[in-house]
N, C-alpha and C positions, 0 to 999 in steps of 0.2 A: 145594839150591844155587840162589842167586838168578840169575835170567836178566837179561842186559843189556837195557836198553830199546832199542827199535829207533830208529834215526835218522829224523827227519822227511824224507819224500820231497820232492824239489824242487818237485813240482807241488802239494803240499799247503799250504794257507794257514791261518793262525790267524784265526778269526773275531774281529772287533773287538767289544769289549763295548759294549752300548748305553749311552747316557748315562743315569745313574741319578738324574736330577733333572728338575724341572719348570722349563723355561727361562723361562716367563713369570713364575713365582713368584720365580725367582732375579733376574730383571730388576726386578721390583717391589721386592725388597729392596735392590738396588743403587741404584735411584732414591731410596729413603728415606735411604740412607746418604750418598750424594753431596749430596742436597738439604739435609740437616741440617748437613753440615760444609763443603760446598764441595769443589772438585776438589783443591786443593793440600793441604788438611788431612785428607783421607781417605786412610788407608793401605790397602794391599792386605790386611793382616791384619784390619783392621776390616771390609773388604768381605767377606772370606772368612767371617768370623764371622757377619755379618748374613745372608749368603746361604746359610749352613750348608754350606759347601764347603771342601775343603782348598785351599791356595794353588795346588798343582799342578793340581787339577781346574778351578779358576777360569781359570788360564792356558790349559789345554787347550780349555776351552769358549768363552772370550771373548777370548783374547789378553791383552795387557798392560793396565794401568790406563787408559791413554789410549783404547784400543779399547773397553774396557768402558764408559767414560764416554760415548763417542759413541753406543754402543748404548743406554745408559740414557737419554740425551737423546731419542733417536728414540722409544724406548718411552714416555717421559713425554708426548711430543707426541701419539702415537697414542692413548694411553689418556685423555688429557684434551681437548686442542684438537680433534683429529679427530672424536672421538666427539660432542663438543658441537656442532660444526658440522653433522655429518650429521643429528643429531636436530632441531636448530632449523630447518634448511633444509627438512626433511621436514614438520615439524609447523606452522610458523608462516609468516605473510606476511612479505615482506622487511623492512618497517619494524619489525614486532614482533620479528623474529628478531634484529635488531641490538640493540634495547632489551633483550631477554631475555639476549643474550650478555653485555652489560655488567652486567646485574643479577646474573647468576651469578658473574661475575668478582669483583664487589664483595662479594657474600655470602661467597664462598670466602675472600677476603682478610680479612674481618672475623671469620670463624670460625677462622682460622689462629692459634691461641693462641701458637705459637712464633715467629710472624712470619717464616716461612721465605721468603715471597714466591714468585715464579715461578722454577722451576728454570732455564728457558730464559733469562729476563732476568738471573738471577744469573750464568749462564754467559757471557752477553754482556758483563757488566761485569768478570768475573774472568779469563776465559781467552781469549775470542774476539779481543781486540785483538792478541794476540801468538801466536795459533795459527790458521793458515790453515784447517786441516781442520775444526776446531770452529767457526770463524767461518762456514764454509759451512753447517753444520748450523743455526746461529742464523739466518743469512740465508734459508735455505730456509723455516724456520718463519715468518719475517716476510713472505716472498712469499706463502705460503699464507694467512696472516691477511689480508693486503691483498687477495688474490684473493677471499676470502670476503666481505669488505666491499664490494668492487667489484661482485660478482654481485648482492648484495642491493640496492645502490643502483641499479644499472642496471635490475633488475626492478621496483623501486619507482618509478623515473622513468617506466618504460613504462606502469605501471598507474595513474600519477598519485597514488601514496600517499607519494612522496618528492619533495622539491623538485628541480627541474631548474635552479635558479639557478646551481649550481656543477657543473662536470663530475664525473662519477662517479669518475674517476681521482683527482681532487684530494680529494674527500670520503673515498675509501677510504684514502688516505695520511694524512689527518687523523685518521681513526678508529684507524689503526694506531699513530700517535704517541701518541694518548690512551691506548690499551691499554698500551703500554710504560710510559708515565708513571704510570699508576695502579698497576701492579705494583711499580714502584720506590717510589713515595710510600707505598704501603700497608705497606711494611716498617718505616718509622720513624713513620708517623702513620696507623695503621689506625682512622680515625675515620669513622663513617657519614656525618655531615653533610659532611665534607670531600670524600670520594670521590663521593658523590651530587651534590654541588654542582659538582664538576669535570665530570661527564658530562652534567649537565642542559642547559647551554647548547649543548653540542656536538650532542646529539640534537635540540635545537630547530632547528638548522640544516637538519635533514632534513625538517622539517614544511613542508607545502605551505601557502602563505599565500593570502589571499582573491583577490589579483590573479591569481595563477597559476590558481586555480580558475575565475575568470571567463574567462580566455583559453582554458582547456581546453574550456569549454562553447560557445565560439563556433564 
């Protein structure tokens, strides 16, 4: 005769199952999906397929599509911009760090065979104008980029390797504008001469001229 199963006691709890996925790999996949298609054209089904998750698992782990897009943008910045800035500031002098930063951006743009551009800049154009929360994500990235440029310029002005003819704040904002412009321009005209020609005169503004060197030696 079969015995009846005992009811669960009130104090007993069912252990939650651990997440059976690699969150970083899942976010990498989400970035690639959103980056290729844009926010509006990317379906939850496409995301789940690319991330190798069920729709229910995706919602449980990341919330809705909007919340996942926000996480994907933040992950994109952390894996790209944040890593690049840490490496360049650690390894190079201020003026060289700025030059290398733009050199890497141009090289990446030229090697992008699908002309996807920058995911953050794409988001700034597609969704940020009418989405306050995502606009804050884009604005946060822009503030961090401006802060990187300002740190480099201020350090270079202190050690006389960057011109002090313009305030560090103004030069940092100019460099930010050039960065955003390059990423937009590279989507439709990924031409080496064009992109290098755009950044060359801007970087020349950072160079210390002879008159500044003479004043520094007095």
